[in-house]
N, C-alpha and C positions, 0 to 999 in steps of 0.2 A: 504493500500500500504506500510505503514511503516513496518508492520509485514512481508510482502513479501520481502521487501528490506533487512530486517534482515536475512531472510533465504538465500538470495543471498550472503550476506557477510559471513555468516557461511560456505556456500558451497565453496566460494573462499578461505577462511581461511584453510579449510580441503582439498583443491584442489580436489573438487568433480565436475564431469561433468555429464551430462545426455546424453545417447546414445539411439537414436530411429532407429532400423532397420526397413525398410519398403519395401514391395513388393505388388504393386497393391491394396493399401488401400486408394485410393483417396477420398472415401466417408468420412472417419474419420480422415485422416492425419492432415488436417488443424486444426481441433478442438483439437487434441492431442498436436500439436506444440504450439498453442496459449495458451493452459493450462500450458504447461511447461514454456513458456516465462513469465508468471505471476510471476514466482519464480526465474528464472535464464536465462541468455543468454549463459551460459557455456554449449552449446548444440552441439551435433554432430548427424546429420541425415545421415544414410547410405541408399541410394537408390539402392536396390539390383536388378538392371536390370528391373525396372518396365516398363510395356508397356501401362499403362493407362495415366492419366494426372498428375502423380506424379511429373515429372520434371517441368511442368509449375507451379505447386503449390510451389515447392521449389524455383523456380526462383523469386518468388514474395517476398522472404525474403533476407535480407542481413546481419543480425546481428549474424548469427551463421555459423558453419562449415558444409558443405555438401560434401559428397562423392558419386559420381555417378559411380556405377559399371556397365560395359557395358552389362554383361550377368548375369542372375539370377543363383546363385550357392548355395543358401540355407541360412537359417537364421544364422546358425553357422558361415559360412564364413563372412556374413555381420557383425556379432558381433566381430569376430577376426579382421576384418579391422578397426572396430570402436575402439577396444582396442588399436591397434597399433597406430592409429592416436592420441588417448587420451594421450598415453605415450609420443609421439612426442611433444605434446602441453604442457607437464609438469604436467598432472593430476596424482594424486595418487589413486583415486577411481572413479568408474563410476557406475551410476544408469541406468539400462536399463529399458525401458518401451515400450510395444508393441504399434503399430500404428493402431490396429484394434478397438480402442475405449473402450476396456473392462476395462482398468485401469484408475484411476483418478489421474491426476497430483497433486491434493491437498493432496495426500498421500506422496509426496516427503519429507515433514518435518518428517514423521514417520521414514524414513530411516536415516535421518540426526540425529534425536534425539538418535536413538539406536547406531549409529556409535560413537557419542560423549560419550555415556554412556559406551560403550565397551572400547574405548580408545586403540584399538589394531586392527590388520588386522583381518577381519571377512567377511564372505559372509552372506548377509542378503537376505532372499527370502520372498517375499510377500505371506502371507497365506490367501487364499481365502475361503469363506464360500461355500463349494461345495454342501451344502444341500439347498441352497436358490432356489427360483423359477427361472426357465429359464436355469439352468445349465444342459447341456446335460448329459444323463446317461453315455455315453461313456467317457466323460471327467472325471466324478467322478471315474469310474472304472480304467481308465488310470492313474489317480493320485495315487490311492491306490496301483496299480501294481508298479509304479515308486517308491513310498515311501518304499515298501517292499524291493526292490532290493537295494535302497540307504542304508537302514538300514543294510542289509546283507553285503554290500561291505564296509561300514564305521563304523558300530556300532552306528550311530547317528539316533535318532528317530525324524522325522519331520512330520508335518501335511500336508505339500504341498511342493513337489519337482519339480513341472512342471510349476509353475507360471513364466512368463517372466519378471515380475516386481522385479528386484533384485539390490543389491549393491555388486560390486566386488572390492576387493583390487588388483589393477592392477599389482603391483610389486610382488605379491605372487602367481600369476597364473602360471601354467606350461608354459614353453617356446614354446613347440610344442604340437600339438593336432593331433588326428587321424581323427576327423570327421568335417563335414562342414554343416550339415543340422540340423534338429530339435534335433537329439540325442546329439548334441554338448552341450546342456544345462544340460544334465546328466553327460557327460564326465567331464566337467569343474568343477562341484561341487564335484564329487567323487575324482578326482585326486588332487584337491586343498585340500580337507579334508585329503587325504593321506599324504600331506605335513605338517600336523599339524595345519591347519587354521580352526578355528571354523566355523560351518555352522548352522545358526539359522533362525527361522521364525519370521516375524513381521506381525501384523494384517493389512490387507488392504481391501478396498472396491472393488467390482467388478460389472460390468454391462455386461449382455449378451443380446444384441439386435439382434435378427435374421434378422431384416430388414437392418441393417447396417454392422454387423460383417461379415467379409470375412476370412475364415480360409483356409490355404494352406496345412494343415495337411492331408496326404494321408494315411488313416487307415492301409491298407495292407502293402504298401511299407515302410512307416515310422515305423510302429510297428515292422516289420521284421528287419529293420536297428537297432532299439533300442534293440531288443532281441539279435542280433549279438553283439552289443556293450556290453551288460551286460555279455554275455558269455566271451568276451575278458577280461572284467574287473575282473570277478570272477577268471579267469585263472591267471591274473597278481596278484590278491590278494593273492592267495595261493602259487604261484610259486615265487613271489618276495616280495610283501609288508609285509606279515606276517613274513617270515623269517628275512627280513630287520629290522622290528620293534623289533622282539625278540632279535636279536643280538645287536641292538643299546641299548636296555634296559639292556641286560645282561652285556654289556661292562661297563656300568655305575655303576654296583653293584658288590660287592664281593659275593662269594657263600653264605657266612654267612648272608649278607644283603638280598639276594634273598630269602633264606629260612625264615628269620624273617618277611620280608615285604610282600612277595607274597604268602607264604604258611601259616605261623602262623597268620599273621595279616589280611589276606583276610577276607572279610565279609561273604564269602561262608561258609556253614556248613561243619563240618568235613566229613559228609557223601558225600557231593557233591565233596569235594576235593579228597577224596579217590576214588570215582567213576571216576573222571577226570584223576587221576594218573593211575588207572587200564585201562582206555580207551587208554591212551597214550602208555602204555606198550603193550597192545593188537595190536594196529595199527603199532607199531614199529617192532614187531616180525612177525605178519601176512604177507603173501606174497603180499604186496601192493607196491612192489619196484617201486620207482620213484613217487609214488602218496601218500606216507604216510602223508605228510603235508596237502594235499587237503582233504584226507579222515578224518584225525583226527580233523581238524578245522571244516569241514562240520558237522561231528557228534556232536562235542562240541557245535556248534551254534544251531543245531536242538534240542539237548537235554537240552540246556541252562546250560551246565556245564562250568567249568573253562577252557577257551580256552588256557590260558598261561600254566597251569599245564599239560594239555593234550598234548600240543605241546612239552613242555620240555621233558616229559618222553617218547614221541615217538622217541626221538633221541637216544634211546638205540641202534638203528641200525646204529651207527656211524661206519665208516670203520674198526677200529680195532676189533669191536664186530661181524662183519658180518660172518667171518669164524666160530666163536663159535656158532652163531645163526643157521647157516646152519647145522653144525655138530649135535647140539642138536635136531634140527627139524627132521633130517634124523633118528637119533636114537629113537626119540619119535615115528616117523612113523613106525619104525620096530616093534613096539609093536602091530601094527594093520595089517600090511602086511608083506610079506616075506622080510627079510633084504637082499637086494642085494648090498647095499653100504657098502662093507666090507673094512673099513679103520679106522685109529686111528686119534685122534685129532692132533697128532704130524705130520701127513702127510699133504701135501698141500691140502687145501680145497678151491674150486672155484665155480663159477656159473655153470661150466660144470657138476658138480655133480648134480645140480638141473635138468638139461636137461636129464641126464642119468637115474635119479631115480625120475622123476617128481611126480608120484602118491604118493610115499613114503614121499617125501618132503612136498607135498601139505597137506596131512593128518596130518603129524607130526607138520607142522608149525602152523596150526590152533589149534591143541590140545595144543601144547606148549604155544601159545599165550594166549589161554584161561586160562590155569593153572597158568601162570606167572601173568596174569592180576588179578586173584583172590588172589594170594599170595601177590602181591604188594599192591592191593587194601585193603585187610584186614589188612596187616601189617602197611600200612600208616595210616589207621583209628585208629588203636591202638596207634601208636606213637603220632598222633595228639591229641588224647583224653588225653593221659598222659601228653603231653606238655601243654595242656590247664589247666589241673588240677594243674600242678606244678607252673604255673605263678601266681604271686600275684594279 
């Protein structure tokens, strides 16, 4: 008991509470609550409109906070209500644990130990052994699917992104969310990671008992909602987050520092840097208007090239350069089809020229993009090679 009292004191010192969202888990709820109470009474239970004996079970306790929601609206909504209440009560961190009995309350010290070691705002996600006996195949597949999209959207590699056993830094979470159901647990870690908060796994135990465990996950509906969420997050990633991060980092550096630190000092090989520059030039000139960022980042991620370099050089299509790119594309296209765009660089050049001479522009833009990508790629490779040789 002294060891458990020490855990409770440490949690109070760090202003950590435990949140249990629950919906119709009366078979396991009491066991989970009693397990948590062995360590702390800083507990918030959110009854998400349960229709079984959950309220009667909760009425038998008086030492912790209970929120009764009149109608079931989903796990995400219950967590959001719990976070709001925790902030009102003055907590800085919250450990969430599911009420279906799959998590062990004696893993609470694991989260506390890692929080104290980090000494910073961090999201900690319990990493389960998905290969142990009793783990459903669909759960293992769903976890791998979620891990991939989390990596794609944040660049962070995790072994488990679906576990509900987590520690959240309450003050670092986004103020508003899009979702209220199971997909909330994906949204919250992705968007918090976008704000610069580390997301890490910690090892936990897990129990899958088919006789006790009740899951409210609806495979078709919830998988569809998760897929829609990932589509929205990917769009936001390319349309806002990547450009925002680039311009934030660029503002902090001079052009000389950018060249020295992000090009010369990058751990990527000269070939990979040159290929990334060539990719950026190609996407910047090719007719991907409005989608250059999405295309160049996607290709850089898939090819595992330097995303920053590719994105930087794709900005060759900045507004002052657009008339020149259109003119050169049309003139290049004239080498392959009849030149119907008879004008000079000095005359006004607009997007209307593309509409009037679409085939000529389309062919010319791809040929020009390919040629310039080769020229810039080869040229940058030679420059980088010479720069490396000249450095002491």
